[in-house]
ZAZATOR-413816 format. One record per residue: residue in one letter; y, x, z of N, C-alpha, C, O in turn. Coordinates in nm, 2 decimals. Each point is the difference from the previous one (the first is absolute). Layout:
BEGIN
rest:npy:npx:npz:capy:capx:capz:cpy:cpx:cpz:opy:opx:opz
a:Y:X:Z:Y:X:Z:Y:X:Z:Y:X:Z
...
END
This chain:
BEGIN
rest:npy:npx:npz:capy:capx:capz:cpy:cpx:cpz:opy:opx:opz
m:-0.93:-4.47:6.73:0.00:0.00:-0.11:0.12:0.02:-0.07:0.02:0.03:-0.12
e:0.11:-0.07:0.26:0.09:0.00:-0.08:0.05:0.23:-0.02:0.05:0.05:-0.10
n:-0.09:0.01:0.20:0.00:0.13:-0.10:-0.07:0.01:-0.08:0.06:0.06:-0.10
s:-0.17:-0.10:0.08:-0.06:0.05:-0.09:0.08:-0.06:-0.20:0.01:0.07:-0.10
a:0.03:-0.16:0.12:0.11:-0.09:-0.05:0.13:0.06:-0.06:0.06:-0.01:-0.10
e:-0.04:0.08:0.20:0.15:0.09:0.02:-0.08:0.11:-0.08:0.04:-0.01:-0.12
i:-0.12:0.09:0.13:-0.08:0.10:-0.03:-0.01:-0.01:-0.18:-0.03:0.11:-0.06
e:0.04:-0.23:-0.02:-0.08:-0.02:-0.11:0.10:-0.02:-0.07:-0.01:-0.01:-0.13
i:0.18:-0.02:0.23:0.16:-0.09:-0.05:-0.01:0.21:0.00:0.02:0.06:-0.11
i:-0.04:-0.03:0.17:0.07:0.14:-0.03:-0.06:0.08:-0.05:0.07:0.07:-0.07
y:-0.20:-0.03:0.05:-0.04:0.02:-0.09:0.01:-0.04:-0.17:-0.06:0.06:-0.09
w:0.11:-0.11:0.07:0.04:-0.12:-0.11:0.13:0.09:-0.05:0.05:0.06:-0.09
i:-0.03:-0.10:0.18:0.19:0.06:-0.02:-0.01:0.13:-0.06:0.02:0.02:-0.12
g:-0.08:0.09:0.22:-0.02:0.13:-0.04:-0.05:0.02:-0.13:0.05:0.07:-0.08
t:-0.16:-0.15:0.05:-0.04:-0.02:-0.13:0.12:0.04:-0.08:0.05:0.11:-0.03
s:-0.03:-0.20:0.01:0.17:-0.06:-0.12:0.08:0.15:0.06:-0.04:0.12:-0.03
l:0.11:-0.15:0.09:0.06:0.10:0.03:-0.03:0.16:-0.08:0.07:0.09:-0.05
m:-0.19:-0.11:0.06:-0.11:0.21:-0.05:0.05:-0.11:-0.11:0.12:-0.04:0.00
l:-0.25:-0.03:-0.12:0.03:-0.07:-0.08:0.13:0.02:-0.13:0.00:0.02:-0.12
l:0.09:-0.04:0.22:0.17:0.00:-0.13:0.08:0.08:0.03:0.10:0.01:-0.07
l:-0.14:0.10:0.21:0.02:0.10:0.04:-0.04:0.16:-0.13:0.07:0.10:-0.03
s:-0.23:-0.16:0.01:-0.06:0.07:-0.15:0.06:-0.05:-0.08:0.01:0.07:-0.10
l:0.03:-0.17:0.09:0.06:-0.05:-0.16:0.12:0.07:-0.03:0.03:0.07:-0.09
g:0.04:-0.10:0.20:0.14:0.08:0.00:-0.01:0.11:-0.05:0.07:0.03:-0.09
i:-0.16:0.05:0.13:0.01:0.12:0.03:-0.07:0.03:-0.19:0.04:0.11:-0.03
l:-0.12:-0.17:-0.09:-0.07:-0.04:-0.04:0.17:0.06:-0.10:0.05:0.10:-0.04
f:-0.03:-0.21:0.05:0.12:-0.10:-0.06:0.08:0.19:-0.04:0.03:0.06:-0.10
l:-0.02:-0.04:0.21:0.13:0.13:0.03:-0.06:0.07:-0.07:0.08:0.06:-0.07
v:-0.24:-0.01:0.03:-0.04:0.11:-0.04:0.01:-0.03:-0.13:0.02:0.09:-0.08
l:-0.04:-0.24:0.03:0.00:-0.02:-0.17:0.16:-0.03:-0.04:0.03:-0.04:-0.11
s:0.08:0.07:0.20:0.13:-0.03:-0.04:0.04:0.17:-0.03:0.06:0.07:-0.08
y:-0.12:-0.07:0.18:0.03:0.17:-0.04:0.03:0.04:-0.09:0.11:0.02:-0.05
r:-0.28:0.02:-0.02:-0.05:-0.01:-0.07:-0.01:0.00:-0.21:-0.04:0.06:-0.09
n:0.13:-0.18:0.15:0.04:-0.12:-0.10:0.18:0.11:-0.03:0.07:0.00:-0.10
h:-0.07:0.05:0.18:0.13:0.08:0.03:0.02:0.09:-0.07:0.06:0.01:-0.11
l:-0.11:0.08:0.18:-0.04:0.12:-0.03:-0.06:0.03:-0.16:0.01:0.11:-0.06
y:-0.07:-0.21:0.01:-0.06:0.01:-0.16:0.12:-0.05:-0.05:-0.02:-0.04:-0.12
k:0.12:0.03:0.15:0.15:-0.08:-0.11:0.10:0.10:0.03:0.10:0.03:-0.07
i:-0.15:0.04:0.21:0.08:0.15:-0.03:-0.02:0.08:-0.10:0.08:0.06:-0.07
r:-0.22:-0.08:0.09:-0.05:0.17:-0.08:-0.04:-0.12:-0.15:-0.10:0.04:-0.06
q:0.14:-0.11:0.02:-0.02:-0.10:-0.13:0.17:0.06:-0.07:0.01:0.04:-0.12
k:0.12:-0.06:0.23:0.13:0.03:-0.04:-0.02:0.15:-0.01:0.05:0.03:-0.10
e:-0.09:0.06:0.15:0.04:0.14:0.01:-0.08:0.01:-0.16:0.05:0.07:-0.09
a:-0.16:-0.11:0.07:-0.10:0.02:-0.16:0.09:-0.03:-0.10:0.02:0.07:-0.10
d:0.05:-0.19:0.14:0.14:-0.08:-0.10:0.09:0.13:-0.03:0.04:0.04:-0.11
l:-0.02:0.00:0.21:0.17:0.10:0.02:-0.04:0.12:-0.04:0.06:0.09:-0.05
l:-0.17:-0.10:0.09:-0.07:0.18:-0.08:-0.04:0.02:-0.20:0.01:0.09:-0.08
l:-0.05:-0.25:0.05:-0.03:-0.01:-0.14:0.11:-0.02:-0.08:0.00:0.04:-0.11
k:0.12:-0.11:0.18:0.17:-0.01:-0.05:0.05:0.15:-0.03:0.06:0.02:-0.10
a:-0.11:0.10:0.24:0.07:0.06:-0.05:-0.03:0.10:-0.10:0.06:0.06:-0.08
t:-0.22:-0.05:0.13:-0.06:0.08:-0.14:0.02:-0.04:-0.11:0.07:0.08:-0.06
l:-0.11:-0.21:-0.02:0.10:-0.05:-0.08:0.14:0.04:-0.06:0.02:0.05:-0.11
e:0.06:-0.06:0.20:0.09:0.08:-0.04:0.11:0.09:0.00:0.11:0.00:-0.04
g:-0.22:0.11:0.12:-0.06:0.15:0.02:-0.04:-0.03:-0.15:0.11:0.00:-0.05
e:-0.21:-0.04:-0.05:0.00:0.00:-0.11:0.10:0.03:-0.09:0.01:0.11:-0.05
r:0.05:-0.22:0.04:0.11:-0.06:-0.06:0.07:0.12:-0.02:0.01:0.05:-0.11
v:0.07:0.02:0.24:0.09:0.08:0.01:-0.02:0.16:-0.08:0.08:0.08:-0.06
e:-0.26:-0.06:0.11:-0.04:0.13:-0.07:0.00:-0.04:-0.13:0.07:0.08:-0.07
r:-0.15:-0.21:-0.04:-0.06:0.00:-0.11:0.20:0.03:-0.06:0.04:0.09:-0.08
n:0.06:-0.19:0.14:0.18:0.05:-0.06:0.05:0.12:-0.03:0.07:0.04:-0.10
r:-0.13:0.04:0.22:0.04:0.16:0.00:-0.08:0.07:-0.13:0.06:0.08:-0.07
i:-0.17:-0.11:0.04:-0.11:0.06:-0.08:0.03:0.00:-0.12:-0.02:0.09:-0.08
a:0.08:-0.21:0.07:0.04:-0.08:-0.11:0.12:0.04:-0.09:0.02:0.00:-0.12
a:0.09:0.04:0.26:0.14:0.05:-0.07:-0.03:0.15:0.01:0.10:0.07:-0.01
d:-0.20:-0.02:0.03:-0.01:0.23:0.00:-0.05:-0.03:-0.14:0.05:0.08:-0.07
l:-0.16:-0.20:-0.02:-0.03:0.02:-0.07:0.15:-0.02:-0.08:0.05:0.11:0.02
h:0.00:-0.14:-0.06:0.05:-0.07:-0.03:0.13:0.13:-0.03:0.05:0.02:-0.11
d:-0.02:0.03:0.22:0.07:0.00:-0.01:0.01:0.21:0.01:0.11:0.06:-0.01
s:-0.23:0.00:0.02:-0.02:0.08:-0.03:-0.09:0.04:-0.10:0.03:0.05:-0.11
v:-0.17:-0.07:0.15:-0.08:-0.08:-0.13:0.01:0.07:-0.11:-0.05:0.11:-0.04
s:0.18:-0.23:-0.02:-0.01:-0.13:-0.12:0.07:0.13:-0.05:-0.03:0.05:-0.11
g:0.16:0.00:0.25:0.16:0.04:-0.10:-0.08:0.18:-0.03:0.04:0.10:-0.07
d:-0.11:-0.12:0.11:-0.07:0.18:-0.04:-0.12:-0.02:-0.14:-0.04:0.09:-0.08
l:0.03:-0.17:0.09:-0.05:0.02:-0.09:0.02:-0.07:-0.14:-0.06:0.03:-0.10
n:0.13:-0.11:0.12:0.19:-0.06:-0.11:0.04:0.15:-0.05:0.01:0.02:-0.12
a:0.03:0.10:0.25:0.05:0.09:-0.07:-0.14:0.11:-0.06:0.02:0.11:-0.06
i:-0.09:-0.14:0.08:-0.08:0.07:-0.04:-0.02:-0.07:-0.15:-0.02:0.09:-0.07
k:0.03:-0.21:0.00:-0.01:-0.10:-0.08:0.08:0.05:-0.14:-0.04:0.01:-0.11
n:0.21:0.01:0.18:0.10:0.07:-0.01:0.02:0.12:-0.04:0.04:0.01:-0.12
y:-0.05:0.11:0.21:-0.03:0.13:-0.09:-0.05:-0.02:-0.10:0.07:0.03:-0.09
l:-0.24:-0.10:0.06:-0.09:0.01:-0.10:0.06:0.00:-0.17:0.00:0.07:-0.10
l:0.05:-0.20:0.17:0.09:-0.07:-0.12:0.09:0.05:-0.04:0.00:-0.02:-0.12
f:0.11:0.11:0.16:0.07:0.09:0.03:-0.05:0.17:-0.13:0.08:0.06:-0.07
i:-0.22:-0.01:0.10:-0.03:0.13:-0.06:-0.05:-0.10:-0.12:0.04:0.05:-0.10
e:-0.08:-0.13:0.08:-0.10:-0.10:-0.10:0.18:-0.05:-0.13:-0.01:-0.02:-0.12
k:0.12:0.01:0.17:0.05:-0.03:-0.11:0.12:0.17:-0.02:0.11:0.01:-0.06
t:-0.17:0.07:0.10:0.04:0.15:0.04:-0.10:0.10:-0.07:0.02:0.12:-0.01
n:-0.13:-0.20:-0.04:-0.12:0.03:-0.06:-0.06:0.13:0.04:-0.08:0.06:-0.07
s:0.13:-0.01:0.27:0.01:0.17:0.02:-0.19:0.02:-0.01:-0.06:0.10:-0.02
l:0.00:-0.26:0.06:-0.14:0.03:-0.03:-0.09:-0.03:-0.14:-0.12:-0.03:0.00
k:0.18:0.03:-0.09:-0.05:-0.10:-0.13:-0.11:0.06:-0.01:-0.08:-0.05:-0.08
a:0.04:0.17:0.15:-0.12:0.09:-0.11:-0.12:-0.09:0.15:-0.12:-0.01:-0.04
h:0.13:-0.03:0.12:-0.03:-0.08:0.09:-0.03:-0.17:0.01:-0.04:-0.05:0.11
q:0.06:0.01:-0.18:0.05:-0.19:-0.03:-0.11:0.01:0.05:0.01:0.02:0.12
e:-0.12:-0.03:-0.15:-0.12:-0.06:0.05:-0.02:-0.01:0.20:-0.07:-0.08:0.06
i:0.15:0.21:0.00:0.00:0.02:0.10:0.08:-0.06:0.04:-0.01:-0.04:0.12
l:0.12:0.00:-0.20:0.13:0.02:0.10:-0.03:-0.20:-0.01:0.06:-0.08:0.08
d:-0.11:0.04:-0.16:-0.05:-0.15:0.01:-0.08:-0.03:0.08:-0.02:-0.12:-0.04
e:-0.04:0.13:0.11:-0.12:-0.02:0.09:0.05:0.04:0.09:-0.02:-0.09:0.07
i:0.08:0.18:-0.01:0.13:0.02:0.13:0.04:-0.13:-0.03:-0.03:-0.08:0.09
k:0.09:0.04:-0.19:0.14:-0.13:-0.01:-0.13:-0.11:0.03:-0.02:-0.03:0.12
n:-0.02:0.00:-0.16:-0.11:-0.08:0.04:-0.05:-0.04:0.11:0.03:-0.11:0.06
s:-0.12:0.22:0.00:0.01:-0.02:0.13:0.08:-0.08:0.09:-0.01:-0.11:0.06
v:0.13:0.24:-0.05:0.14:-0.05:0.11:-0.01:-0.18:-0.05:0.01:-0.08:0.10
i:-0.02:0.03:-0.22:0.06:-0.15:-0.06:-0.10:-0.08:0.13:0.04:-0.09:0.08
l:-0.16:0.14:-0.08:-0.10:-0.04:0.08:-0.01:-0.02:0.11:-0.06:-0.10:0.04
a:0.13:0.24:0.05:0.01:0.00:0.08:0.11:-0.08:0.07:-0.02:-0.10:0.06
l:0.06:0.13:-0.07:0.19:-0.12:-0.03:-0.02:-0.11:-0.02:0.09:-0.07:0.03
e:-0.23:-0.04:-0.10:-0.03:-0.15:0.03:-0.12:0.04:0.10:-0.02:-0.09:0.08
n:-0.08:0.21:-0.05:-0.04:-0.08:0.12:0.11:-0.02:0.10:0.01:-0.12:0.02
t:0.09:0.20:0.05:0.08:0.00:0.07:0.06:-0.14:0.01:0.00:-0.07:0.10
r:0.05:0.04:-0.20:0.04:-0.10:-0.02:-0.06:-0.15:0.10:0.03:-0.09:0.08
l:-0.11:0.13:-0.15:-0.09:-0.11:0.05:-0.09:-0.01:0.16:-0.04:-0.11:0.05
v:0.02:0.26:0.02:-0.04:-0.03:0.11:0.13:0.00:0.07:-0.02:-0.07:0.10
s:0.15:0.13:-0.10:0.12:-0.06:0.07:0.03:-0.12:-0.04:0.11:-0.03:0.06
y:-0.17:-0.06:-0.14:-0.01:-0.19:0.02:-0.07:-0.01:0.07:0.05:-0.02:0.12
k:-0.21:0.03:-0.12:-0.08:0.00:0.07:0.07:-0.05:0.20:0.00:-0.08:0.10
l:0.04:0.20:-0.16:-0.01:0.01:0.20:0.10:-0.04:0.03:-0.02:-0.09:0.08
m:0.17:0.08:-0.11:0.11:-0.11:0.06:0.07:-0.02:-0.16:0.09:0.08:-0.03
p:-0.12:-0.19:-0.08:0.10:0.02:-0.12:0.14:-0.08:0.03:-0.01:-0.05:0.11
p:0.09:0.04:-0.15:0.09:0.08:-0.04:0.12:-0.10:0.01:0.12:0.03:0.03
l:-0.18:-0.15:-0.07:0.06:-0.12:-0.04:0.00:-0.12:0.09:0.05:-0.11:0.01
l:-0.17:0.18:0.08:0.05:-0.09:0.12:0.05:0.00:0.16:-0.06:-0.08:0.08
e:0.20:0.19:-0.05:0.04:0.02:0.01:0.10:-0.06:-0.04:0.07:-0.03:0.10
n:-0.02:-0.01:-0.22:0.11:0.05:-0.08:0.01:-0.20:-0.06:0.09:-0.08:0.02
l:-0.21:0.06:-0.09:0.02:-0.14:-0.06:-0.09:-0.07:0.07:0.00:-0.11:-0.06
g:-0.10:0.09:0.17:-0.07:-0.09:0.10:-0.16:0.04:-0.07:-0.04:0.06:-0.10
l:-0.01:-0.12:0.19:-0.20:-0.03:-0.01:0.03:-0.10:-0.14:-0.05:0.06:-0.10
l:0.14:-0.21:0.07:-0.07:-0.03:-0.14:0.03:0.08:-0.10:-0.09:-0.01:-0.09
h:0.17:0.09:0.05:0.03:0.04:-0.11:-0.05:0.19:0.01:0.05:0.09:-0.07
t:-0.14:-0.07:0.17:-0.06:0.12:0.07:-0.13:-0.01:-0.12:-0.02:0.08:-0.09
l:-0.13:-0.26:0.13:-0.06:-0.07:-0.03:0.03:-0.05:-0.13:-0.10:-0.08:-0.02
d:0.17:0.09:-0.05:0.00:-0.06:-0.09:-0.04:0.13:-0.12:-0.08:0.02:-0.09
d:0.22:0.09:0.16:-0.06:0.12:-0.08:-0.11:0.02:-0.03:-0.07:-0.04:-0.09
y:0.03:0.12:0.19:-0.18:-0.03:0.13:-0.10:-0.03:-0.15:-0.08:0.07:-0.05
l:0.10:-0.17:0.02:-0.13:-0.09:-0.03:-0.02:-0.02:-0.13:-0.10:-0.05:-0.05
e:0.30:0.12:-0.03:0.03:-0.04:-0.15:-0.12:0.15:-0.02:-0.11:0.02:-0.05
q:0.21:0.08:0.13:-0.07:0.13:-0.09:-0.20:-0.02:0.05:-0.06:0.08:-0.07
l:-0.03:-0.15:0.15:-0.07:0.01:0.05:-0.12:-0.08:-0.11:-0.12:0.02:0.00
s:0.20:-0.13:-0.10:-0.02:-0.13:-0.06:-0.07:0.12:-0.18:-0.09:0.01:-0.08
k:0.24:0.06:0.11:0.02:0.06:-0.12:-0.14:0.15:-0.01:-0.06:0.04:-0.10
k:0.03:0.00:0.25:-0.10:0.12:-0.03:-0.16:-0.07:0.02:-0.11:0.05:-0.04
t:0.12:-0.20:0.13:-0.11:-0.04:-0.04:-0.09:-0.05:-0.09:-0.12:0.01:-0.03
q:0.25:-0.09:-0.04:-0.02:-0.13:-0.07:-0.08:-0.10:0.01:-0.08:-0.04:-0.09
l:0.09:-0.01:0.26:0.02:-0.10:0.09:0.13:-0.04:0.00:0.10:0.07:0.01
k:-0.12:-0.24:-0.02:0.13:-0.07:0.07:0.08:0.02:0.13:-0.04:-0.07:0.08
f:0.09:0.12:-0.05:0.08:-0.02:0.15:0.16:0.02:-0.01:0.08:0.08:-0.04
s:-0.09:-0.30:0.13:0.16:-0.04:-0.01:0.02:-0.03:0.16:-0.08:0.00:0.09
v:0.22:-0.01:-0.10:0.07:-0.07:0.13:0.10:-0.07:-0.07:0.08:-0.01:-0.09
t:-0.14:-0.05:0.22:0.16:-0.16:0.01:0.04:0.01:0.19:-0.06:0.04:0.11
a:0.21:-0.10:-0.16:0.09:0.04:0.18:0.07:-0.12:-0.06:0.01:-0.04:-0.11
p:0.05:-0.01:0.26:0.14:-0.06:-0.04:0.07:0.05:0.02:0.00:0.07:0.10
e:0.13:-0.11:-0.20:0.11:0.11:-0.01:0.12:-0.02:0.13:0.06:-0.09:0.06
g:-0.06:0.23:-0.05:0.03:0.07:0.15:-0.05:0.05:0.06:0.03:0.11:0.04
l:-0.12:-0.17:-0.01:-0.12:0.06:0.14:0.01:0.16:-0.02:-0.01:0.06:-0.11
q:0.03:-0.02:0.19:0.04:0.10:0.09:-0.12:0.09:0.13:-0.05:-0.07:0.09
f:0.03:0.17:-0.08:-0.10:0.06:0.15:0.08:0.13:0.03:0.03:0.10:-0.06
e:-0.01:-0.15:0.21:0.02:0.15:0.04:-0.09:0.07:0.02:-0.10:-0.03:0.06
s:0.15:0.16:-0.12:-0.13:0.14:-0.02:-0.09:0.03:0.06:-0.09:0.06:-0.05
d:0.10:-0.10:0.18:-0.16:0.03:0.04:-0.13:-0.12:0.00:-0.11:0.00:0.05
v:0.20:-0.10:-0.13:-0.09:-0.10:0.00:-0.02:0.07:-0.17:-0.11:-0.01:-0.05
a:0.19:0.04:-0.01:-0.03:-0.01:-0.16:-0.03:0.09:-0.02:-0.04:0.00:-0.12
y:0.02:0.15:0.22:-0.17:0.06:-0.10:-0.06:-0.03:0.08:0.03:0.10:0.06
e:-0.10:-0.16:0.01:-0.11:0.02:0.07:-0.07:-0.15:-0.09:-0.12:-0.02:0.00
v:0.20:-0.06:-0.05:-0.03:-0.14:-0.14:-0.01:0.13:-0.12:-0.11:0.03:-0.04
f:0.22:0.05:0.01:-0.05:0.05:-0.15:-0.15:0.10:0.01:-0.05:0.06:-0.09
r:0.00:-0.07:0.23:-0.10:0.16:-0.02:-0.13:-0.08:0.03:-0.10:0.04:-0.05
v:0.10:-0.14:0.12:-0.09:-0.11:0.03:-0.03:-0.05:-0.17:-0.08:0.07:-0.07
v:0.17:-0.21:-0.01:-0.01:0.00:-0.14:-0.07:0.15:-0.09:-0.06:-0.03:-0.10
q:0.08:0.16:0.14:-0.01:0.14:-0.13:-0.18:0.03:0.05:-0.08:0.05:-0.07
e:0.06:-0.10:0.22:-0.17:-0.01:0.07:-0.02:-0.09:-0.13:-0.02:0.02:-0.12
f:0.03:-0.13:0.19:-0.08:-0.11:-0.07:-0.04:0.00:-0.20:-0.10:-0.04:-0.06
t:0.22:0.11:0.01:0.03:-0.02:-0.12:-0.10:0.15:0.00:-0.11:-0.01:-0.05
t:0.14:0.09:0.10:-0.10:0.07:-0.05:-0.20:-0.01:-0.01:-0.08:0.07:-0.08
n:0.04:-0.17:0.18:-0.12:0.03:0.04:-0.05:-0.09:-0.16:-0.09:0.02:-0.07
m:0.21:-0.14:0.07:-0.02:-0.10:-0.10:-0.01:0.12:-0.12:-0.07:-0.02:-0.10
v:0.13:0.11:0.09:-0.06:0.10:-0.19:-0.11:0.07:0.03:-0.06:0.04:-0.10
k:0.01:0.00:0.20:-0.11:0.10:0.07:-0.13:-0.08:0.00:-0.08:0.04:-0.09
y:0.03:-0.18:0.18:-0.06:-0.09:0.04:0.00:-0.08:-0.11:-0.05:0.04:-0.10
g:0.13:-0.16:0.11:0.06:-0.11:-0.02:-0.04:-0.11:-0.09:-0.03:-0.12:0.01
q:0.03:0.22:-0.12:-0.04:-0.09:-0.09:0.08:-0.09:-0.09:-0.05:-0.10:-0.05
i:0.18:0.13:0.02:0.11:-0.07:0.02:0.00:-0.03:-0.14:-0.08:0.05:-0.08
t:0.19:-0.15:0.06:0.06:0.02:-0.18:0.15:-0.07:0.06:0.07:-0.04:-0.08
q:-0.02:0.03:0.23:0.10:-0.06:-0.02:0.03:0.00:0.13:-0.07:0.09:0.05
c:0.17:-0.14:0.05:0.03:0.01:0.13:0.15:-0.03:-0.02:0.08:0.05:-0.09
q:-0.05:-0.16:0.21:0.13:-0.08:0.04:0.05:0.04:0.13:-0.07:0.04:0.09
i:0.21:-0.04:-0.10:0.04:0.07:0.17:0.14:-0.11:-0.04:0.09:-0.01:-0.09
g:-0.13:-0.05:0.22:0.14:-0.10:0.02:0.00:-0.06:0.06:-0.09:-0.08:0.03
f:0.27:0.12:0.04:0.09:0.02:0.09:0.02:-0.14:0.06:0.07:-0.05:-0.08
a:-0.09:-0.05:0.17:0.07:-0.12:0.06:0.03:0.02:0.10:-0.07:0.06:0.07
r:0.20:-0.12:0.00:0.05:-0.03:0.12:0.02:-0.09:0.01:0.05:-0.06:-0.09
s:-0.10:-0.05:0.26:0.03:-0.11:0.00:0.02:0.00:0.18:-0.04:0.07:0.09
n:0.09:-0.17:-0.10:0.02:-0.04:0.21:-0.01:0.14:0.07:-0.07:0.04:0.10
h:0.18:0.04:-0.18:0.03:0.14:0.11:-0.12:0.10:-0.04:0.01:0.12:0.03
q:-0.12:-0.16:-0.09:-0.05:0.12:-0.02:-0.07:0.05:-0.14:-0.04:-0.10:-0.06
t:0.00:0.21:0.00:-0.04:0.03:-0.06:-0.13:0.03:-0.06:-0.08:0.05:0.08
t:0.04:-0.10:-0.24:-0.16:-0.01:-0.06:-0.04:0.12:-0.08:-0.01:0.00:-0.12
i:0.00:0.06:0.17:-0.07:0.10:-0.15:-0.17:-0.03:-0.07:-0.11:0.02:0.06
a:0.14:-0.07:-0.18:-0.16:-0.07:-0.04:0.01:0.12:-0.09:0.10:0.04:-0.06
i:-0.23:0.00:0.07:-0.08:0.06:-0.09:-0.18:0.02:-0.05:-0.09:0.06:0.05
k:0.12:-0.14:-0.17:-0.08:0.01:-0.12:-0.06:-0.02:-0.05:0.00:-0.12:-0.03
d:-0.11:0.20:-0.02:-0.10:0.09:-0.16:-0.13:-0.06:0.01:-0.08:-0.02:0.09
d:0.05:-0.01:-0.26:-0.12:-0.04:-0.01:-0.13:0.08:-0.01:-0.08:-0.01:-0.09
g:0.09:0.09:0.20:-0.04:0.09:-0.05:-0.19:-0.02:0.12:-0.04:-0.12:0.03
e:-0.04:0.22:0.01:-0.11:-0.03:0.07:0.04:-0.11:0.10:0.12:-0.03:-0.01
p:-0.17:-0.05:0.10:0.06:-0.06:0.14:-0.09:0.09:0.06:-0.11:0.04:-0.04
y:0.19:-0.01:0.17:-0.07:0.08:0.16:0.00:-0.02:0.11:0.09:0.09:0.01
d:-0.11:-0.14:0.15:0.07:0.01:0.11:0.08:0.05:0.03:-0.03:0.09:0.08
f:0.14:-0.10:-0.09:0.10:0.17:0.08:-0.08:0.05:0.10:-0.07:0.10:0.00
f:0.11:-0.18:0.13:-0.07:0.04:0.12:-0.14:0.00:0.05:-0.03:0.04:0.11
q:-0.05:-0.09:-0.20:-0.15:0.05:0.00:0.02:0.12:-0.05:-0.05:0.09:0.06
l:0.11:-0.06:-0.16:0.02:0.12:-0.13:0.01:0.15:0.11:-0.05:0.11:0.00
m:0.17:-0.20:0.10:0.03:0.14:0.03:-0.02:0.04:0.13:0.06:0.10:0.05
k:-0.16:-0.19:0.02:-0.09:0.03:0.12:-0.08:0.12:-0.04:-0.01:0.10:0.06
v:-0.04:-0.13:-0.16:-0.13:0.09:-0.02:0.01:0.10:-0.10:-0.09:0.08:-0.02
s:0.25:-0.06:-0.05:0.02:0.13:-0.09:0.09:0.07:0.07:0.09:-0.04:0.07
s:-0.14:0.23:-0.12:0.00:0.09:0.05:0.13:0.04:-0.06:0.04:0.09:0.07
g:0.04:-0.12:-0.18:0.09:0.02:-0.01:0.16:-0.04:0.08:-0.05:-0.02:0.11
t:0.15:0.01:-0.10:0.10:0.05:0.03:0.10:-0.15:-0.06:0.05:-0.09:0.07
g:-0.04:0.12:-0.23:0.09:-0.14:-0.04:0.01:-0.11:0.07:0.10:-0.04:0.06
l:-0.24:-0.02:-0.05:0.06:-0.15:0.05:0.00:0.01:0.10:0.00:-0.12:0.05
k:0.01:0.22:0.06:0.02:0.00:0.12:0.16:-0.01:0.01:0.07:-0.07:0.07
n:-0.03:0.20:-0.21:0.12:-0.02:0.05:0.08:-0.12:-0.05:0.12:-0.03:0.03
i:-0.21:-0.05:-0.10:0.10:-0.10:-0.04:0.08:-0.09:0.14:0.11:-0.05:0.01
n:-0.21:0.05:0.06:-0.04:-0.12:0.11:0.10:0.11:0.11:0.08:-0.09:0.04
s:-0.06:0.17:0.00:0.08:0.09:0.06:0.17:-0.05:-0.01:0.08:-0.04:0.08
r:-0.09:0.08:-0.21:0.12:0.06:-0.07:0.09:-0.22:0.00:0.13:0.00:0.00
i:-0.16:-0.06:-0.01:-0.02:-0.13:0.01:0.01:-0.04:0.15:0.11:-0.04:0.05
k:-0.19:0.05:0.02:0.00:-0.02:0.12:0.08:0.08:0.10:-0.02:0.00:0.12
s:0.14:0.11:-0.20:0.09:0.12:0.07:0.11:-0.12:-0.02:0.08:-0.02:0.10
i:-0.06:-0.05:-0.22:0.11:-0.06:0.03:0.01:-0.18:0.00:0.06:-0.08:-0.06
g:-0.12:0.08:0.13:0.00:-0.17:0.14:-0.08:-0.09:-0.14:0.04:-0.12:-0.03
g:-0.13:0.18:-0.04:-0.06:-0.12:-0.10:-0.16:0.00:-0.04:-0.07:0.10:-0.03
t:0.05:-0.21:0.03:-0.19:-0.02:-0.05:0.00:-0.05:-0.11:0.08:-0.07:-0.06
l:-0.24:0.16:0.03:-0.06:0.01:-0.17:-0.04:-0.20:0.06:-0.01:-0.04:0.12
e:-0.01:-0.04:-0.28:-0.13:-0.07:0.06:-0.07:0.04:-0.13:0.05:0.10:-0.06
q:-0.18:-0.16:0.01:-0.04:0.05:-0.15:-0.05:-0.12:0.00:-0.09:-0.03:0.08
l:0.14:-0.06:-0.18:-0.03:-0.16:-0.11:-0.11:-0.02:-0.06:0.00:0.06:-0.11
p:-0.13:-0.15:0.13:-0.08:-0.01:-0.07:0.05:-0.05:-0.15:0.08:-0.09:-0.03
d:-0.18:0.21:-0.06:0.03:-0.05:-0.14:-0.10:0.06:-0.01:-0.03:0.10:0.07
t:-0.05:-0.16:-0.19:-0.16:-0.01:-0.08:0.08:0.12:-0.13:-0.08:0.09:-0.02
t:0.17:-0.09:-0.04:0.08:0.12:-0.17:0.04:0.08:0.08:0.11:0.02:-0.06
g:-0.10:0.09:0.20:0.08:0.13:0.02:0.04:-0.02:0.14:-0.09:-0.06:0.07
n:0.17:0.11:-0.01:0.02:-0.02:0.12:0.18:-0.04:0.02:0.08:0.02:-0.08
h:-0.08:-0.07:0.21:0.08:-0.05:0.02:0.07:0.04:0.10:-0.08:-0.04:0.08
f:0.18:0.10:0.00:0.05:0.08:0.10:0.12:-0.07:0.07:0.00:-0.09:-0.08
v:0.08:0.07:0.14:0.13:-0.06:0.09:0.03:0.14:0.12:-0.08:0.03:0.09
i:0.21:0.02:-0.12:0.08:0.05:0.08:0.08:-0.15:0.11:0.03:-0.11:-0.05
h:-0.03:0.12:0.18:0.09:-0.07:0.04:0.03:0.13:0.06:-0.05:0.11:0.04
l:0.25:-0.20:-0.06:0.07:0.15:0.09:0.09:-0.10:0.11:0.08:-0.08:-0.03
k:-0.13:0.11:0.15:0.10:-0.01:0.12:0.08:0.04:0.04:0.05:-0.05:0.10
k:0.03:0.19:-0.18:0.09:0.07:0.06:0.08:-0.07:-0.16:-0.06:0.02:-0.10
e:0.19:-0.09:0.11:0.13:-0.09:-0.11:0.03:0.19:-0.09:-0.01:0.11:0.06
p:0.05:-0.15:-0.25:0.03:0.09:-0.04:0.18:-0.04:0.08:0.06:-0.08:0.07
c:-0.05:0.18:-0.12:0.17:0.05:0.05:0.05:-0.05:-0.07:0.12:0.01:-0.01
END
């Protein structure tokens, strides 16, 4: 009987040890998988930041090339045509001369617009808020819709954050004009407890941003989400029966 009891005790001790060993191995496997997931997530975040930074640098380079070379060449042609027009060198072909001059002027304007969209010059020189104010003013004139921006005095952002925030606002407003059926949009910056929030509110057709992002074949909404994530921010959509209300929470402080 004693031997039987000892065997039973040994059996249960062995079973318990095997169970503990199995749980330990399971814990180690899960911990390793979680650690591996975090490493991959960090690598993905670094890759995203590198990609967006590369895009910003490339956009800046192309915008500078357009401004310095293409615009310079077009301006030289325009000045040459003006000289010919003033000296009446081609008076018999004035109609053709006018067509060439108008085409050059149009090309200059288009080049300026492309350069501005690639990298607004105000962004590097005057900062995010001045650039947004200028962009929204031009957009209001072009679309006859009302866009406005408000911010606390003296609020500034690091260049990488400013660039991504500008692109996010640009993407949001482009979608509003194309699909939103809005009449007005307010963008408000606020800062409290060392955090910065950006509220974007319109009176257009309500939609679920995150649900639409999952099913949409376009890249616009995904770009918005990726850009916000790349600067350590989060996007929140608040319920609103008269339009759409989004709030961007920036974890990285303005400079």
